[in-house]
Backbone bond lengths (Angstrom), bond angles and torsions (degrees), N, CA, C in turn:
res aa  C-N    CA-C-N  psi(-1)  N-CA   C-N-CA  omega(-1)  CA-C   N-CA-C  phi
1 M - - - 1.454 - - 1.511 112.23 -
2 N 1.295 119.28 136.57 1.457 122.91 176.46 1.545 113.08 -68.20
3 N 1.291 117.76 128.25 1.469 120.91 -175.49 1.551 112.27 -55.18
4 K 1.354 114.50 -32.29 1.437 118.41 179.80 1.481 112.12 -65.55
5 A 1.302 116.32 -21.26 1.461 120.94 -176.13 1.507 111.08 -78.20
6 V 1.319 117.22 -14.34 1.462 122.88 -179.44 1.558 108.18 -79.23
7 S 1.274 118.02 118.16 1.490 117.40 -177.65 1.567 114.03 -72.96
8 R 1.265 113.52 150.23 1.440 117.38 177.70 1.476 117.04 -52.90
9 P 1.362 116.18 -46.93 1.508 121.44 -179.50 1.536 110.17 -59.31
10 L 1.327 115.44 -37.11 1.490 118.58 179.47 1.510 110.63 -66.99
11 I 1.334 119.28 -40.34 1.387 122.82 179.58 1.518 112.46 -64.17
12 I 1.377 113.53 -40.44 1.479 118.13 177.12 1.508 109.34 -65.93
13 L 1.297 119.68 -43.52 1.471 122.01 -179.92 1.580 111.20 -60.23
14 L 1.324 114.89 -41.54 1.477 120.35 -178.69 1.536 108.43 -64.49
15 L 1.319 116.84 -39.93 1.420 122.52 179.65 1.503 110.55 -65.64
16 L 1.319 117.04 -42.20 1.513 120.59 175.74 1.494 111.64 -60.69
17 L 1.348 114.32 -39.97 1.479 117.03 -178.22 1.510 112.67 -69.23
18 A 1.329 112.46 -35.56 1.544 117.98 179.79 1.546 108.40 -67.05
19 L 1.375 116.80 -43.77 1.419 119.61 -179.61 1.519 112.27 -67.94
20 A 1.343 116.83 -39.65 1.465 118.75 178.58 1.507 112.17 -66.64
21 G 1.314 117.52 -32.84 1.453 122.26 179.28 1.537 112.27 -62.41
22 G 1.329 118.08 -26.03 1.465 119.47 -178.45 1.507 112.92 -96.06
23 C 1.367 117.96 6.81 1.442 117.54 -176.67 1.561 107.42 -96.29
24 L 1.323 110.62 128.73 1.490 115.90 178.38 1.542 109.08 -90.07
25 G 1.328 114.04 125.47 1.493 115.03 170.80 1.482 108.78 -90.62
26 P 1.315 117.26 -171.15 1.520 120.04 -177.57 1.541 109.70 -81.70
27 G 1.326 120.89 16.96 1.399 125.32 -179.25 1.523 116.81 -91.17
28 L 1.350 115.21 -134.88 1.458 120.56 -175.04 1.481 111.34 -102.04
29 G 1.325 121.15 -7.54 1.451 119.79 -174.85 1.486 110.84 174.93
30 P 1.340 117.15 -174.46 1.468 121.07 -178.97 1.550 114.07 -60.32
31 A 1.261 115.58 140.73 1.443 119.50 178.61 1.512 110.69 -111.89
32 L 1.355 117.80 122.50 1.484 121.06 178.94 1.492 106.38 -86.07
33 N 1.297 116.54 98.09 1.448 121.20 -176.55 1.507 110.62 -150.68
34 V 1.325 116.58 130.28 1.464 120.20 -179.64 1.521 114.42 -82.17
35 F 1.328 116.05 -4.96 1.480 122.05 175.90 1.471 115.16 -100.89
36 S 1.308 119.22 140.43 1.468 121.51 177.42 1.567 109.66 -74.70
37 V 1.256 115.37 166.83 1.517 121.92 177.22 1.534 106.42 -59.26
38 E 1.339 118.53 -44.64 1.435 119.87 179.31 1.511 113.49 -57.98
39 Q 1.342 116.23 -42.54 1.465 118.78 176.89 1.482 112.48 -65.95
40 E 1.319 122.27 -36.43 1.350 126.59 174.80 1.556 112.42 -61.25
41 I 1.272 115.85 -44.13 1.461 122.02 174.31 1.536 110.92 -59.58
42 K 1.283 116.01 -44.11 1.476 120.40 175.22 1.500 110.84 -59.33
43 M 1.315 116.24 -43.32 1.457 122.47 179.66 1.486 111.80 -63.30
44 G 1.310 118.46 -39.97 1.452 125.11 178.50 1.521 112.95 -65.05
45 R 1.275 115.65 -42.08 1.467 121.83 178.34 1.511 111.49 -64.49
46 R 1.338 115.94 -38.46 1.483 118.78 -179.64 1.577 109.57 -72.12
47 F 1.315 113.58 -38.51 1.533 115.92 177.76 1.496 105.98 -62.31
48 S 1.314 118.78 -43.65 1.536 121.42 -175.01 1.520 109.39 -58.60
49 R 1.313 116.74 -40.27 1.477 117.53 179.38 1.538 112.13 -66.81
50 E 1.303 116.26 -37.40 1.488 120.38 177.65 1.514 111.96 -70.29
51 I 1.327 113.66 -42.30 1.551 117.50 -179.29 1.517 110.25 -64.96
52 S 1.323 118.70 -37.32 1.449 123.17 176.22 1.515 112.73 -59.32
53 K 1.361 117.91 -28.89 1.453 123.31 179.72 1.489 110.72 -82.51
54 K 1.340 119.51 -33.73 1.462 124.64 -167.51 1.553 110.60 -98.76
55 A 1.297 118.69 -34.72 1.430 123.46 -175.70 1.471 112.73 -100.19
56 K 1.308 116.69 150.24 1.486 123.74 177.35 1.534 107.42 -86.88
57 L 1.270 119.31 101.06 1.442 123.65 -178.61 1.526 111.63 -87.81
58 A 1.341 116.66 141.17 1.467 117.01 176.69 1.501 111.92 -68.76
59 N 1.350 114.07 128.82 1.486 117.05 -176.86 1.510 112.71 -106.40
60 D 1.368 118.19 10.19 1.451 120.01 176.92 1.540 108.61 -70.74
61 P 1.323 116.54 122.25 1.485 120.84 -176.48 1.521 112.18 -58.23
62 F 1.300 117.47 -37.11 1.438 119.76 -179.63 1.560 112.32 -69.46
63 V 1.323 117.31 -39.97 1.475 120.28 176.15 1.527 109.85 -66.05
64 S 1.322 118.10 -43.33 1.435 121.74 -179.13 1.568 110.46 -62.56
65 R 1.294 116.27 -43.74 1.451 120.63 -177.57 1.560 110.44 -67.20
66 Y 1.375 113.40 -39.62 1.452 115.83 -178.44 1.567 113.22 -65.32
67 I 1.367 114.49 -44.49 1.446 118.47 -177.63 1.541 110.49 -65.34
68 T 1.334 112.93 -38.66 1.481 118.10 179.85 1.564 111.26 -66.48
69 D 1.318 117.75 -43.73 1.442 122.31 -178.47 1.543 107.37 -66.03
70 L 1.318 119.40 -41.63 1.475 122.30 -175.83 1.563 105.70 -67.87
71 G 1.290 116.77 -47.16 1.489 119.24 -179.72 1.550 112.80 -59.91
72 R 1.308 118.59 -42.31 1.375 120.80 -179.30 1.567 115.62 -64.13
73 R 1.373 111.76 -33.12 1.519 119.41 174.63 1.498 109.94 -64.40
74 L 1.323 119.32 -23.24 1.431 121.54 -171.13 1.583 109.04 -95.77
75 V 1.290 118.65 -14.75 1.486 121.34 -179.75 1.517 110.79 -81.98
76 P 1.249 120.29 126.59 1.496 122.43 174.83 1.510 109.63 -63.66
77 P 1.366 117.80 146.06 1.440 120.20 179.31 1.521 117.69 -52.28
78 E 1.350 113.29 -41.72 1.449 115.48 -177.86 1.532 112.30 -67.82
79 A 1.273 119.28 -27.03 1.514 122.98 174.56 1.490 111.07 -75.97
80 A 1.336 116.46 -38.86 1.487 122.94 179.76 1.497 111.45 -60.92
81 R 1.335 117.04 -30.27 1.448 120.20 179.17 1.522 113.19 -75.69
82 I 1.336 115.94 -15.85 1.457 121.59 -176.59 1.510 113.78 -104.32
83 Y 1.332 115.25 -45.96 1.434 120.86 -174.15 1.563 111.21 -105.82
84 P 1.328 115.94 133.26 1.478 120.00 176.51 1.575 111.02 -80.87
85 F 1.309 117.50 70.54 1.451 121.21 -173.98 1.558 110.23 -60.27
86 T 1.383 111.68 138.29 1.456 117.96 170.92 1.524 105.70 -132.06
87 F 1.346 115.09 153.64 1.497 120.48 -177.28 1.516 108.05 -135.53
88 S 1.385 113.29 126.17 1.472 117.42 -173.06 1.561 108.34 -137.94
89 V 1.317 115.96 151.94 1.477 121.66 175.99 1.454 110.99 -104.41
90 I 1.279 121.40 129.78 1.494 126.46 174.94 1.479 106.85 -102.88
91 K 1.380 111.61 128.60 1.519 115.91 -178.59 1.537 106.56 -81.03
92 N 1.322 112.08 98.96 1.473 120.40 -178.84 1.523 106.69 -154.27
93 K 1.339 115.28 132.64 1.524 119.59 -175.65 1.515 114.15 -71.51
94 Q 1.345 116.70 -18.41 1.464 117.13 179.59 1.542 110.82 -65.43
95 V 1.315 114.99 149.22 1.434 120.63 175.16 1.537 109.00 -83.99
96 N 1.321 115.29 105.10 1.478 118.73 -173.42 1.487 111.04 -157.55
97 A 1.319 117.72 157.18 1.452 123.55 172.32 1.578 101.61 -158.65
98 F 1.319 113.67 149.63 1.491 118.77 178.46 1.513 108.18 -158.01
99 A 1.348 115.60 161.03 1.416 122.67 171.09 1.514 110.04 -130.00
100 V 1.270 117.05 149.41 1.445 123.81 175.58 1.514 107.83 -106.33
101 P 1.377 116.76 157.82 1.481 118.72 178.06 1.521 114.20 -50.21
102 G 1.281 114.54 143.33 1.509 120.40 173.08 1.530 117.34 89.54
103 G 1.336 118.71 -6.31 1.454 118.16 171.43 1.497 120.20 132.93
104 P 1.325 122.58 -26.81 1.460 122.10 177.88 1.533 113.95 -64.93
105 V 1.351 116.83 125.53 1.484 120.73 -179.48 1.545 106.58 -122.72
106 Y 1.297 114.35 135.51 1.455 119.45 -178.84 1.581 110.28 -125.23
107 V 1.367 111.62 142.22 1.451 119.13 -179.27 1.565 107.61 -129.14
108 H 1.299 113.35 129.97 1.477 117.29 175.30 1.493 111.05 -73.27
109 S 1.353 117.49 146.14 1.486 119.70 175.38 1.493 110.53 -63.45
110 G 1.396 117.67 -30.02 1.457 119.93 -179.85 1.591 111.73 -62.94
111 L 1.348 114.07 -31.16 1.508 116.74 179.22 1.514 108.55 -75.70
112 I 1.346 118.34 -38.32 1.452 120.19 -179.81 1.528 110.90 -64.70
113 K 1.354 116.18 -38.01 1.483 118.81 177.19 1.528 113.42 -71.08
114 K 1.357 113.16 -26.57 1.475 115.93 -179.98 1.479 112.25 -80.16
115 A 1.263 120.33 -26.06 1.461 124.14 179.02 1.537 109.93 -66.53
116 S 1.345 113.22 141.77 1.457 120.08 179.48 1.500 113.31 -90.42
117 S 1.288 118.29 -14.32 1.435 121.96 -176.68 1.540 112.06 -155.35
118 E 1.270 116.81 169.54 1.522 118.68 176.76 1.514 108.20 -69.75
119 A 1.324 120.93 -33.31 1.443 122.74 176.73 1.469 114.09 -59.52
120 E 1.334 116.93 -38.93 1.458 120.83 177.70 1.493 110.53 -68.10
121 L 1.290 120.52 -39.20 1.443 125.77 176.46 1.516 108.49 -64.75
122 A 1.334 116.97 -44.47 1.457 121.28 -177.36 1.458 112.62 -65.13
123 S 1.331 116.76 -30.36 1.473 121.43 179.60 1.597 111.03 -65.58
124 V 1.281 114.33 -38.10 1.468 119.33 177.87 1.486 112.17 -70.51
125 I 1.363 114.75 -46.12 1.504 119.06 -178.03 1.513 107.47 -64.88
126 A 1.343 120.65 -38.50 1.453 122.79 177.12 1.521 112.60 -61.83
127 H 1.335 112.78 -39.40 1.527 117.82 177.13 1.476 110.76 -60.54
128 E 1.346 117.12 -43.43 1.482 122.25 -178.40 1.568 110.14 -67.63
129 I 1.305 115.02 -40.88 1.464 117.33 176.50 1.538 109.87 -61.86
130 G 1.309 118.13 -34.50 1.451 121.37 175.79 1.539 112.78 -61.30
131 H 1.331 119.05 -36.53 1.427 119.43 174.90 1.513 113.86 -64.76
132 V 1.380 114.26 -36.57 1.470 117.82 177.40 1.542 110.87 -65.88
133 V 1.338 115.15 -51.30 1.457 122.00 -174.24 1.507 111.12 -62.11
134 N 1.292 117.57 -37.22 1.468 123.75 177.31 1.519 114.99 -85.68
135 R 1.318 115.39 1.75 1.471 124.70 172.71 1.547 113.45 61.82
136 H 1.344 114.96 36.10 1.423 120.44 -178.37 1.514 112.52 -72.12
137 G 1.310 118.02 -34.50 1.433 120.02 -177.99 1.500 116.34 -58.21
138 G 1.365 114.29 -48.25 1.459 118.94 176.79 1.478 114.78 -62.60
139 Q 1.380 114.03 -37.07 1.464 119.89 177.97 1.517 110.07 -65.82
140 Q 1.343 116.50 -45.03 1.478 116.99 -176.01 1.570 112.69 -71.97
141 M 1.329 114.13 -36.85 1.459 115.40 177.25 1.530 113.32 -66.88
142 T 1.343 115.86 -33.77 1.442 117.91 174.97 1.485 109.05 -63.00
143 A 1.344 119.51 -42.26 1.458 122.60 -177.29 1.479 109.86 -67.40
144 Q 1.379 117.28 -36.12 1.460 120.51 -176.22 1.570 113.30 -77.47
145 V 1.304 119.06 -46.64 1.411 120.13 -173.21 1.528 115.36 -116.21
146 G 1.334 114.77 -7.44 1.523 117.32 173.32 1.479 111.72 97.19
147 Y 1.313 115.43 148.37 1.498 122.77 -179.12 1.502 110.01 -64.19
148 S 1.291 118.74 -44.88 1.475 123.31 -174.00 1.555 108.02 -58.00
149 F 1.371 115.27 -46.56 1.432 118.44 -175.75 1.576 112.91 -62.30
150 L 1.301 112.27 -44.12 1.513 119.67 179.70 1.556 109.73 -68.56
151 A 1.299 118.46 -37.19 1.439 123.54 179.97 1.530 109.16 -64.45
152 S 1.313 117.06 -39.57 1.490 124.53 -179.33 1.547 107.88 -64.41
153 L 1.334 116.28 -39.24 1.447 121.54 177.43 1.518 112.13 -60.43
154 L 1.372 111.80 -51.53 1.460 116.78 -177.19 1.528 112.49 -65.61
155 L 1.345 118.72 -24.94 1.456 123.79 179.06 1.504 109.93 -85.54
156 G 1.304 119.52 -2.18 1.469 120.53 179.18 1.450 114.76 78.85
157 Q 1.352 118.29 18.10 1.441 122.04 -171.84 1.561 111.97 -96.02
158 N 1.306 114.78 -3.69 1.498 117.94 -175.38 1.509 108.86 -148.40
159 P 1.345 120.15 71.51 1.443 123.27 -175.67 1.530 114.27 -59.20
160 A 1.369 110.37 -39.38 1.503 115.28 -179.98 1.563 112.93 -65.17
161 G 1.292 115.78 -19.99 1.449 120.26 -176.61 1.493 110.51 -66.52
162 W 1.319 119.80 -35.52 1.488 122.99 173.45 1.504 112.15 -56.86
163 Q 1.339 117.34 -44.27 1.415 120.90 179.90 1.472 110.91 -61.60
164 A 1.376 117.21 -47.79 1.427 123.42 -178.27 1.577 113.24 -60.51
165 L 1.363 112.75 -43.41 1.493 114.47 177.48 1.497 112.66 -71.17
166 T 1.317 121.53 -33.10 1.441 123.63 175.77 1.501 113.41 -63.93
167 A 1.375 114.55 -37.70 1.429 121.17 178.41 1.566 108.77 -62.36
168 K 1.310 114.75 -42.06 1.474 119.92 179.31 1.544 108.93 -68.04
169 L 1.292 117.86 -43.03 1.436 123.25 178.56 1.522 112.04 -57.68
170 L 1.343 116.61 -41.42 1.476 117.46 -176.91 1.511 111.00 -91.79
171 G 1.336 116.61 -5.50 1.522 120.93 177.10 1.529 111.85 -91.52
172 T 1.266 113.07 -145.82 1.522 118.15 -178.67 1.500 113.86 -126.18
173 S 1.390 114.40 29.97 1.460 116.26 -176.72 1.494 112.60 -83.48
174 G 1.308 119.13 -11.10 1.492 118.12 175.91 1.462 110.79 84.46
175 L 1.324 121.32 33.08 1.475 125.48 -176.48 1.582 106.12 -60.22
176 L 1.316 118.29 -40.04 1.498 121.78 -179.14 1.524 111.78 -110.65
177 A 1.321 116.90 39.95 1.485 119.43 173.59 1.487 107.60 -75.29
178 Y 1.314 115.71 93.70 1.477 121.53 -173.26 1.550 111.40 -69.67
179 S 1.331 111.54 160.19 1.510 119.84 177.67 1.498 108.48 -74.67
180 R 1.269 114.16 166.30 1.535 121.03 176.38 1.510 108.29 -60.52
181 S 1.337 119.53 -39.12 1.442 122.47 -179.71 1.503 111.06 -67.45
182 H 1.286 120.05 -35.76 1.461 123.34 175.15 1.470 110.63 -63.81
183 E 1.319 113.81 -48.80 1.485 117.66 -177.89 1.517 110.60 -63.26
184 N 1.329 119.22 -36.00 1.482 118.46 -179.37 1.501 111.57 -69.67
185 Q 1.336 117.60 -37.00 1.429 122.40 175.18 1.550 112.17 -61.11
186 A 1.290 114.00 -44.46 1.437 118.83 -179.46 1.521 113.72 -67.43
187 D 1.335 115.59 -34.41 1.473 123.63 173.35 1.516 110.12 -60.89
188 I 1.299 117.41 -50.91 1.386 121.44 -179.63 1.534 114.26 -61.35
189 F 1.368 113.74 -40.61 1.444 119.46 176.85 1.564 107.80 -63.27
190 A 1.295 116.65 -46.85 1.430 120.42 -178.29 1.602 114.42 -55.38
191 V 1.331 113.37 -41.77 1.498 118.83 178.54 1.555 107.81 -62.01
192 R 1.339 115.99 -45.50 1.478 119.00 179.69 1.489 111.32 -61.88
193 S 1.395 115.41 -41.40 1.469 119.22 -177.54 1.516 110.67 -67.36
194 L 1.356 119.44 -39.96 1.439 119.44 178.44 1.490 112.13 -65.01
195 Y 1.289 119.89 -38.12 1.461 120.21 175.18 1.518 112.88 -62.03
196 R 1.330 114.70 -38.07 1.461 120.94 -178.28 1.564 109.95 -64.96
197 S 1.355 114.10 -42.51 1.468 119.34 -177.49 1.516 113.12 -81.73
198 G 1.330 117.51 -11.83 1.418 122.44 179.27 1.494 116.67 84.03
199 H 1.391 113.45 11.38 1.470 118.36 176.71 1.547 110.98 -82.23
200 D 1.342 115.05 152.88 1.433 121.57 -175.55 1.556 109.01 -66.49
201 V 1.325 115.49 114.83 1.485 119.71 -176.14 1.511 114.42 -67.28
202 Y 1.369 115.49 -24.82 1.447 119.69 -179.68 1.502 111.42 -71.29
203 A 1.336 117.15 -14.89 1.479 118.24 174.11 1.547 113.10 -61.27
204 M 1.372 112.77 -27.10 1.458 115.60 178.64 1.541 109.87 -64.42
205 I 1.364 116.14 -38.36 1.421 120.63 178.41 1.553 111.63 -65.01
206 T 1.298 115.05 -46.61 1.470 119.09 -173.78 1.532 108.23 -69.36
207 F 1.282 119.71 -32.08 1.463 118.98 179.35 1.507 112.56 -75.25
208 F 1.273 116.14 -39.67 1.520 118.93 174.30 1.544 109.55 -61.69
209 Q 1.331 117.01 -39.97 1.411 119.60 179.48 1.585 110.87 -62.49
210 K 1.316 111.76 -37.60 1.488 120.63 -179.41 1.524 107.43 -64.91
211 L 1.319 116.47 -45.38 1.478 122.20 179.92 1.491 110.90 -60.56
212 K 1.365 115.81 -40.09 1.402 121.77 -176.81 1.536 109.46 -65.13
213 A 1.345 117.81 -42.02 1.432 121.68 179.95 1.517 110.01 -71.47
214 L 1.331 117.01 -39.22 1.502 120.65 179.13 1.511 112.39 -64.43
215 E 1.342 117.35 -34.74 1.443 119.88 179.60 1.510 112.88 -64.24
216 K 1.388 112.94 -29.90 1.475 115.09 177.99 1.535 112.15 -82.86
217 S 1.298 116.86 -37.36 1.510 119.50 -176.90 1.545 114.43 -84.59
218 Q 1.325 115.10 -34.95 1.454 119.52 -178.53 1.549 107.57 -140.24
219 P 1.316 117.23 72.94 1.568 123.44 -178.82 1.509 110.88 -55.27
220 N 1.315 120.39 -35.02 1.468 121.79 -175.78 1.509 110.29 -73.78
221 A 1.300 120.69 -14.18 1.452 120.39 -177.36 1.499 112.74 -79.49
222 I 1.340 118.28 -14.10 1.463 121.95 -178.02 1.486 107.56 -108.88
223 A 1.309 116.73 128.80 1.480 119.35 177.99 1.533 109.47 -63.61
224 K 1.353 112.69 144.98 1.451 118.79 -172.54 1.498 114.62 -54.10
225 F 1.384 116.40 -51.65 1.431 118.41 -175.01 1.499 112.93 -77.57
226 F 1.342 119.73 -8.71 1.405 121.24 171.00 1.555 112.53 -79.67
227 S 1.361 112.72 -24.94 1.448 115.27 179.99 1.575 112.80 -106.00
228 S 1.302 115.23 15.26 1.429 117.92 -176.58 1.544 113.14 -67.66
229 H 1.304 117.56 -23.30 1.496 122.11 171.11 1.477 106.88 -126.50
230 P 1.297 119.42 81.84 1.463 123.26 -174.94 1.491 115.68 -64.05
231 A 1.301 115.24 171.07 1.442 121.53 -177.64 1.580 109.75 -79.94
232 T 1.342 114.97 75.23 1.434 120.16 -179.86 1.529 109.28 -69.90
233 S 1.340 113.16 163.75 1.477 117.77 178.78 1.519 110.78 -60.37
234 E 1.325 114.57 -37.31 1.482 119.55 178.43 1.538 113.08 -62.24
235 R 1.321 113.07 -41.85 1.500 118.95 179.13 1.515 108.97 -67.36
236 L 1.313 121.39 -44.03 1.403 124.75 -177.27 1.573 109.71 -64.58
237 A 1.333 115.65 -41.13 1.436 121.00 176.51 1.544 113.61 -61.85
238 R 1.325 113.42 -35.56 1.523 117.63 -179.99 1.598 108.57 -72.20
239 I 1.316 116.77 -39.89 1.459 118.95 178.03 1.531 109.86 -64.52
240 K 1.336 117.65 -43.00 1.452 120.77 177.29 1.542 110.96 -58.48
241 A 1.315 114.96 -41.02 1.457 117.46 178.14 1.546 113.44 -63.02
242 V 1.311 113.25 -41.09 1.503 116.00 177.34 1.504 110.10 -63.51
243 I 1.378 116.37 -43.36 1.465 117.05 179.90 1.502 114.30 -62.56
244 S 1.374 115.66 -34.49 1.462 120.04 -176.65 1.596 109.89 -69.65
245 S 1.330 114.96 -16.86 1.447 117.74 -179.04 1.592 111.37 -79.51
246 Y 1.314 115.33 -10.79 1.446 119.51 179.36 1.513 110.35 -98.21
247 P 1.300 118.71 159.42 1.476 121.28 176.01 1.513 109.15 -66.22
248 R 1.299 118.50 155.08 1.435 124.92 176.97 1.538 109.75 -61.48
249 Q 1.301 117.14 135.78 1.506 119.10 179.82 1.539 108.77 -78.88
250 T 1.301 113.42 148.34 1.525 120.45 175.35 1.540 107.62 -110.88
251 N 1.322 112.72 118.99 1.523 119.20 -179.82 1.462 113.49 52.34
252 P 1.380 117.56 56.16 1.484 117.43 178.60 1.512 113.48 -67.62
253 I 1.326 114.75 155.70 1.434 118.65 179.33 1.578 109.82 -75.44
254 T 1.284 117.03 125.34 1.467 117.74 174.18 1.485 112.68 -105.55
255 T 1.335 118.79 -52.12 1.436 117.90 176.28 1.532 108.78 -143.77
256 S 1.334 115.58 -176.85 1.451 120.52 -179.52 1.519 108.50 -154.71
257 G 1.315 113.94 160.93 1.486 122.72 179.11 1.527 109.65 -61.05
258 A 1.334 116.14 -37.61 1.450 120.31 179.71 1.502 110.09 -63.07
259 F 1.316 119.50 -41.87 1.441 123.40 179.97 1.575 110.53 -60.48
260 L 1.306 114.43 -44.99 1.498 119.79 179.09 1.543 112.11 -64.96
261 R 1.317 113.92 -34.73 1.512 115.57 178.05 1.540 110.16 -73.23
262 V 1.323 117.35 -32.35 1.508 119.48 176.42 1.527 107.74 -64.71
263 Q 1.277 117.67 -50.08 1.449 119.87 178.87 1.503 112.35 -51.88
264 A 1.386 117.02 -46.29 1.456 121.34 179.28 1.465 109.33 -62.25
265 A 1.319 120.33 -41.68 1.434 123.64 -177.21 1.477 111.83 -62.33
266 L 1.325 115.84 -30.95 1.532 121.21 -175.08 1.548 110.13 -90.33
267 N 1.336 120.18 -1.26 1.449 120.07 179.17 1.552 107.99 -81.27
């Protein structure tokens, strides 16, 4: 190809990608992302405003306080200093949880009711925190809708675009259908996070097995993009291998009275 044929915008974009690929976030490794952490935080705040308009959020103070306290216990200190994490419950019977770039994490009430213990719920929240810390959301959104579209949103040039993206996020279009590599990173992060918080790490295995069975018996109960990378035997084996590399836990947290009261409040 003739060098003159390469457009200047393309050269700039390639340089941005190269620079972003060498930036280490507070996660497990380099994040290929054309957006800065500050831009992802701005993105997350805008998504939060749109989600609060379109989704039915649980307004029970006890439920809100519980999910926030649990989430904060699962965030490593170095990540808490960078990302303004928030944790919210969406009143929806589907088994689902997701995070958007910059820190906001959402859990469906259907998932909380399906969990058998606080440790199972914690394993899902920790996994979603892993996506934020490893900056997977910005990467995936860039791949799905393009850098130019997201950049126009951040520059305030396309207000309606936020509404369209939020509709996809809350729907079943698979906006955040992460890659296998992303899911593996989030799984490893979750194991580490559960050990740090003292929750039973094997609850992650039991909940994934539960999701695998539920997907076969009640496929409509699981949101599409939550099941885009299901708990395959290979994935479960990998998680077990990671768990086996840690010392055995002594008296891990399985459940709590607060968790049971939250489940009752959501019925």
